[in-house]
Structure formats: structure tokens, C-alpha cells
N, C-alpha and C positions, 0 to 999 in steps of 0.2 A: 584451257587457254581460249581466250574471245579470238575471234578472227574479225577482222574489219565487216562491217555489215550485219555482224550478228549481236542479239540482243541475249543479253545474261538472263537469267530466271533469278528473280528475289527469292528468299527464303519468305515462307507463308506463316512465320511465326513471328511475335512480339515480345520481348522481356519486359514483363512488369514487376516492380520492387514496391512493395507495400512497407511502410512503418506505421507503428501504432493502427493495426488494422481494427483492434478491440478498442471500444470507446472506454470500457472501465478495466482498473486492475484493482485487486482486491487481495489485502493484505491480511493476515494473521498476527496480530499483535498481543503483549503481555506488557504490565506495568507491573514492576517488581520495587519495592523500596527498600531502603538498606536498612532497616529497623522498622520490625513491626509495631505500629501503636493498636491498644485494640479498641478505642473510641474512633478510628479511622474507618469509615463507611463510604464508599463510591458507588453511587446508582448510575446510570447509562447517560443521566442528562448531565452528573456533574463528569464524568468520562469524555464526552462531548464536548463540553466546555474546555476541558484541560488541553483537550488537541488543538480547539481553536484559539486559544489563547497561545500555545506553543507555536501555530503559525503567525500569528499576531507578531508576538516577539521576534522571529527570526525575518520574516515577508512583509510583516507592517499591513495595513490594511489589505492591499493586495492579497497579502495570504490569508487573512481573515476570511475572504470573501470567498475563496476557496472550496466549491460544495463535497464534503465529506460527509459519509454516509454511515453510521453505527448499525451494522446490520446484523449483529447477535454480540450480546456482552454479558460474561458471568459477573455477577458480582463476588463471587468465592473467589475464582482463582485471578479476578482482574484480566482475565484475556477478553481478547474482543475479534470482530472481523470487522473489516473497514473495507467501503470503497469508494473510490476515488476515479476522476477522469484521468484517462491516460497522460494527458498533457500535464496534471497536477501530481504525478507518482515523487518525482524529487523533491518538490516543493515540501510534501508530506514530510516523507522519509526524513529528509534531512530535519525537518523542522521536530519531529518525536527522537530524532537520535542527539539533539542537541538539549533536549530539554533537562533540567538536573533538578529540578525540586517542584514539591506540591505541598501547600499550607509549610512551608519550613522544614520539609524533611526531603532529604534526598531520595530521589526516584531515577529510576532509567525505564522507557520502553526497549523492549526485545521485539524485534521483528523475525517472527520465525518463518514465517511463508509469504511468497508475493506470487501471484499468478495472474492472468487474463480470462481466467476460466473460476467461477466459483467452486464447481464442482471438484476441481484440483485441491482445495482446503479441505474437503472432506475426511480424509485420510493423509497418514503420516507412515508411511513403511519403516521411521527409525522406532517409531513407538507400538508398532504392530505386533500382538503376543500370541502365538499358537497356542492351543489347549493340547 
């Protein structure tokens, strides 16, 4: 209890809360088609264009201007690792989720992992196999 004429010692700590400390978010995504066409080949440039068009369809020119980097793309499995600014994660994720077709063929993006750390996408404990 503080008596009249005495000063109270204040705590010497300060609470700080940081939101979106990391500049970028990394996504592991896969593109799946309802029916496989033998002539359909996607390279990294077409994959990136598909992402940009999905952003443009949902969010307009502002969405298309969102910087998204394709860090790795596997043509055989149509899986990729994407990098996006943390502030644009929700826009990208929503655009990928709502994309429904590519070249008049039904498709869907599956987001399998999201992390602020690229190293976290290097392994998946659900796919880990012991010899």
C-alpha cells in the first residue's frame, strides 16, 4: 500500500506485441485437374500467369499487381512453392481457392502448407517414411 508522500516503483518492463513480424509468407501449393489431358503442359511461366489471372479476376488490377514469386515449380506434379508479402497472403490464398478452370478445364489449387519460414516447407511429417 502506498502511503502519502511515498513514490510507487513502476515496473521496468514494457510489453510489445508484433503482428506480421516476417516480411514474407511461403505457400506450398498444387494444381489438380478434374480430368487429365495428355496434351496439357504447364511450365513455370504459364503457372505464374495463371496465378496472376486468378488474382486479377478476384481483386482486379490491384490484385494483379501483388508481387508473387514462384520459387520452385515441378512440371510433372504441378506443385510449387510460392512467396508473397505477408500483407498479401489472404488475397493470394482467396484467389487460388476460388480459381475454377484453366483453358476450359476444371481445376483447383490445393494449399498444403503455409509458413513464414521457407525451411518449414522442406519436410512434411505426414509424408515421412522410415526405412
